[in-house]
N, CA and C of each residue as an Amber inpcrd file, in Angstrom:
protein
   243
   0.8660000  -1.1640000   0.0000000   0.0000000   0.0000000   0.0000000
   0.9110000   1.2240000   0.0000000   0.6380000   2.1170000  -0.9170000
   1.4720000   3.3120000  -1.0330000   0.7560000   4.5760000  -0.5600000
  -0.5650000   4.4790000  -0.4180000  -1.3420000   5.6440000   0.0360000
  -2.6660000   5.1590000   0.6020000  -3.1020000   5.7830000   1.6880000
  -4.3650000   5.4040000   2.3060000  -4.9840000   6.6200000   2.9630000
  -6.2100000   6.9200000   2.5780000  -6.9950000   7.9790000   3.2020000
  -8.2970000   7.3230000   3.6440000  -8.4430000   7.0250000   4.9430000
  -9.6200000   6.2910000   5.4260000 -10.9400000   6.8720000   4.9100000
 -11.7850000   5.9660000   4.4100000 -13.0990000   6.3680000   3.9210000
 -13.0920000   7.0710000   2.5850000 -11.9050000   7.2100000   1.9590000
 -11.8470000   7.9390000   0.7050000 -10.9920000   7.2930000  -0.3820000
  -9.8020000   6.7730000  -0.0280000  -8.8750000   6.3580000  -1.0750000
  -7.9060000   5.2930000  -0.5620000  -7.5690000   4.3510000  -1.4370000
  -6.4890000   3.4010000  -1.1750000  -5.7220000   3.2160000  -2.4740000
  -4.3930000   3.1680000  -2.3450000  -3.5430000   2.9740000  -3.5130000
  -2.5780000   1.8410000  -3.2030000  -2.4810000   0.8960000  -4.1280000
  -1.5510000  -0.2100000  -3.9540000  -0.6760000  -0.3170000  -5.1920000
   0.5050000  -0.8790000  -4.9860000   1.4440000  -1.0290000  -6.0900000
   2.1850000  -2.3500000  -5.9040000   2.3320000  -3.1050000  -6.9930000
   3.1040000  -4.3390000  -6.9040000   4.5720000  -3.9900000  -6.7560000
   5.2590000  -4.8010000  -5.9910000   6.6760000  -4.5590000  -5.7620000
   7.5180000  -5.4890000  -6.6310000   7.1760000  -6.7680000  -6.6240000
   7.8930000  -7.7490000  -7.4510000   6.8640000  -8.4800000  -8.2950000
   6.9310000  -8.2780000  -9.6040000   5.9370000  -8.8980000 -10.4620000
   6.3770000  -8.8430000 -11.9140000   5.9060000  -9.8210000 -12.7010000
   6.1230000  -9.7520000 -14.1480000   5.1110000  -8.8100000 -14.7820000
   4.1250000  -8.3970000 -13.9940000   3.0740000  -7.4930000 -14.4540000
   2.9680000  -6.3430000 -13.4500000   3.9340000  -5.3940000 -13.4810000
   3.8890000  -4.2830000 -12.5240000   2.6180000  -3.4610000 -12.7080000
   1.9860000  -3.1280000 -11.6010000   0.7050000  -2.4150000 -11.6660000
   0.5340000  -1.5220000 -10.4470000  -0.1580000  -0.4330000 -10.6520000
  -0.5260000   0.4840000  -9.5690000  -2.0360000   0.6990000  -9.6690000
  -2.7370000   0.4800000  -8.5650000  -4.1940000   0.6090000  -8.5370000
  -4.5830000   1.6280000  -7.4810000  -5.3800000   2.5950000  -7.8790000
  -5.9310000   3.5790000  -6.9480000  -7.4450000   3.4450000  -6.9880000
  -8.0540000   3.2630000  -5.8120000  -9.5150000   3.1940000  -5.7280000
  -9.9890000   4.3260000  -4.8400000 -10.9500000   5.0820000  -5.3580000
 -11.5090000   6.2220000  -4.6360000 -12.9960000   6.0160000  -4.4000000
 -13.4560000   6.4630000  -3.2480000 -14.8770000   6.4010000  -2.9040000
 -15.3470000   7.8330000  -2.6950000 -16.4880000   8.1710000  -3.3160000
 -17.0090000   9.5340000  -3.2440000 -18.5260000   9.4940000  -3.0670000
 -19.0160000  10.1410000  -2.0080000 -20.4690000  10.2530000  -1.8180000
 -21.0030000  11.2040000  -2.8800000 -22.0300000  10.7580000  -3.6120000
 -22.5910000  11.6020000  -4.6700000 -23.9130000  12.2310000  -4.2500000
 -24.6250000  11.5690000  -3.3440000 -25.8690000  12.0810000  -2.7860000
 -26.2130000  11.1880000  -1.5960000 -27.1800000  11.5750000  -0.7790000
 -27.5300000  10.7070000   0.3520000 -27.8820000   9.2930000  -0.1230000
 -27.1850000   8.3100000   0.4120000 -27.4450000   6.9210000   0.0580000
 -26.8190000   6.4620000  -1.2450000 -26.0000000   7.2990000  -1.8610000
 -25.3890000   6.9490000  -3.1400000 -23.8890000   7.2530000  -3.1040000
 -23.1070000   6.3260000  -3.6370000 -21.6500000   6.4670000  -3.6250000
 -21.0830000   6.0600000  -4.9740000 -20.0540000   6.7700000  -5.4020000
 -19.3440000   6.4300000  -6.6410000 -17.9860000   5.8580000  -6.2390000
 -17.6100000   4.7370000  -6.8540000 -16.3010000   4.1370000  -6.6380000
 -15.5680000   4.1870000  -7.9680000 -14.3600000   4.7420000  -7.9470000
 -13.5570000   4.8410000  -9.1640000 -12.2760000   4.0440000  -8.9840000
 -11.8420000   3.3870000 -10.0430000 -10.5690000   2.6740000 -10.0380000
  -9.6890000   3.2350000 -11.1490000  -8.4740000   3.5600000 -10.7980000
  -7.4770000   4.0010000 -11.7760000  -6.3890000   2.9340000 -11.7670000
  -6.1580000   2.3060000 -12.8950000  -5.2070000   1.2120000 -12.9820000
  -4.1400000   1.5690000 -14.0060000  -2.8910000   1.4910000 -13.5600000
  -1.7760000   1.8290000 -14.4330000  -0.7580000   0.6890000 -14.3950000
  -0.1220000   0.4440000 -15.5070000   0.9270000  -0.5670000 -15.5540000
   0.7250000  -1.5150000 -16.6990000   1.5740000  -2.4880000 -16.7510000
   1.4800000  -3.4880000 -17.7990000   2.6960000  -4.3790000 -17.7920000
   2.6470000  -5.4240000 -18.5620000   3.7500000  -6.3780000 -18.5900000
   4.9780000  -5.8070000 -19.2830000   6.1120000  -6.3590000 -18.9350000
   7.3570000  -5.9530000 -19.5720000   7.9560000  -7.1220000 -20.3400000
   8.9830000  -6.8490000 -21.1050000   9.6880000  -7.8900000 -21.8410000
   8.7830000  -8.6620000 -22.7820000   9.0120000  -9.9760000 -22.8460000
   8.2200000 -10.8320000 -23.7340000   6.7640000 -10.9250000 -23.3070000
   6.4960000 -10.7130000 -22.0150000   5.1150000 -10.7580000 -21.5210000
   4.2580000  -9.6870000 -22.1870000   4.9110000  -8.6840000 -22.7480000
   4.1830000  -7.6080000 -23.4250000   3.3060000  -8.1520000 -24.5620000
   3.7140000  -9.2770000 -25.1410000   2.9350000  -9.8890000 -26.2230000
   1.5690000 -10.3610000 -25.7280000   1.4680000 -10.6600000 -24.4370000
   0.2100000 -11.1350000 -23.8660000  -0.6510000 -10.0110000 -23.2980000
  -0.2120000  -8.7760000 -23.4630000  -0.9140000  -7.6360000 -22.8600000
  -2.4080000  -7.5840000 -23.1750000  -2.8500000  -7.7800000 -24.4170000
  -4.3010000  -7.7140000 -24.6790000  -5.0920000  -8.7520000 -23.8740000
  -4.5690000  -9.9730000 -23.7770000  -5.2550000 -11.0070000 -22.9990000
  -5.2620000 -10.6650000 -21.5150000  -4.1370000 -10.1700000 -21.0230000
  -4.0270000  -9.8200000 -19.6130000  -4.9440000  -8.6510000 -19.2640000
  -5.0670000  -7.6970000 -20.1760000  -5.9400000  -6.5440000 -19.9390000
  -7.3950000  -6.9840000 -19.8340000  -7.8240000  -7.8900000 -20.7180000
  -9.2000000  -8.3970000 -20.6530000  -9.4380000  -9.1440000 -19.3540000
  -8.4740000  -9.9440000 -18.9550000  -8.5910000 -10.7110000 -17.7130000
  -8.6730000  -9.7780000 -16.5070000  -7.8470000  -8.7460000 -16.4950000
  -7.8620000  -7.7800000 -15.3880000  -9.2010000  -7.0490000 -15.3370000
  -9.7310000  -6.6740000 -16.4870000 -11.0190000  -5.9710000 -16.5310000
 -12.1330000  -6.8540000 -15.9690000 -12.1590000  -8.1230000 -16.3590000
 -13.1780000  -9.0430000 -15.8500000 -13.0530000  -9.2150000 -14.3420000
 -11.8260000  -9.3020000 -13.8610000 -11.5890000  -9.4620000 -12.4220000
 -12.0840000  -8.2420000 -11.6470000 -11.8080000  -7.0620000 -12.1640000
 -12.2440000  -5.8230000 -11.5070000 -13.7610000  -5.7230000 -11.5170000
 -14.3870000  -6.0610000 -12.6340000 -15.8530000  -6.0250000 -12.7050000
 -16.4620000  -7.0040000 -11.7060000 -15.8670000  -8.1760000 -11.5650000
 -16.3600000  -9.1660000 -10.5940000 -16.1990000  -8.6340000  -9.1650000
 -15.0820000  -7.9560000  -8.9000000 -14.8800000  -7.3520000  -7.5660000
 -15.9910000  -6.3620000  -7.2530000 -16.3220000  -5.5100000  -8.2150000
 -17.3660000  -4.5150000  -7.9780000 -18.7430000  -5.1470000  -7.8640000
 -18.9980000  -6.1990000  -8.6190000 -20.2690000  -6.9170000  -8.4750000
 -20.4000000  -7.4750000  -7.0590000 -19.3130000  -8.0630000  -6.5380000
 -19.3340000  -8.5830000  -5.1600000 -19.5250000  -7.4620000  -4.1530000
 -18.8670000  -6.3260000  -4.3840000 -19.0000000  -5.1840000  -3.4750000
 -20.4430000  -4.7060000  -3.4300000 -21.0780000  -4.5550000  -4.5840000
 -22.4800000  -4.1250000  -4.6310000 -23.3580000  -5.1260000  -3.8860000
 -23.1240000  -6.4130000  -4.1180000 -23.8960000  -7.4450000  -3.4330000
 -23.7540000  -7.3250000  -1.9140000 -22.5390000  -7.1610000  -1.4470000
 -22.3140000  -7.0380000  -0.0060000 -22.9640000  -5.7860000   0.5750000
 -22.8680000  -4.6840000  -0.1490000 -23.4110000  -3.4140000   0.3570000
 -24.9350000  -3.3920000   0.3430000 -25.5330000  -4.1300000  -0.5870000
 -27.0050000  -4.1020000  -0.6930000 -27.6930000  -5.1700000   0.1350000
 -26.9480000  -6.0540000   0.7560000 -27.5410000  -7.0680000   1.6130000
 -28.1600000  -6.4410000   2.8530000 -29.2400000  -7.0460000   3.3110000
 -29.8080000  -6.6130000   4.5890000 -28.9960000  -7.2650000   5.6970000
 -28.9250000  -6.6720000   6.8790000 -28.0980000  -7.2220000   7.9590000
 -28.4410000  -8.6630000   8.3280000 -29.6620000  -9.1290000   8.0860000
 -30.0500000 -10.4910000   8.4690000 -29.5740000 -11.5420000   7.4780000
 -29.0710000 -11.1390000   6.3120000 -28.6250000 -12.1190000   5.2920000
 -27.2650000 -12.6690000   5.6190000
């Protein structure tokens, strides 16, 4: 973790990886009962792994979308579930 602002922002960065990446996620209240979550993702593979970049990008996008689907599910659950 390279940056953390409780209730607002978290930034993480890989230290040792064939796919160096930096991810910043921000949370912003847009109106009562409504919140916007933004993800900024930077990085990519180096060397020969660069040839796989399109496949890796699609995989990363699907993973991020699944994370947000789970987050919405958790946030919308009633406490008794």
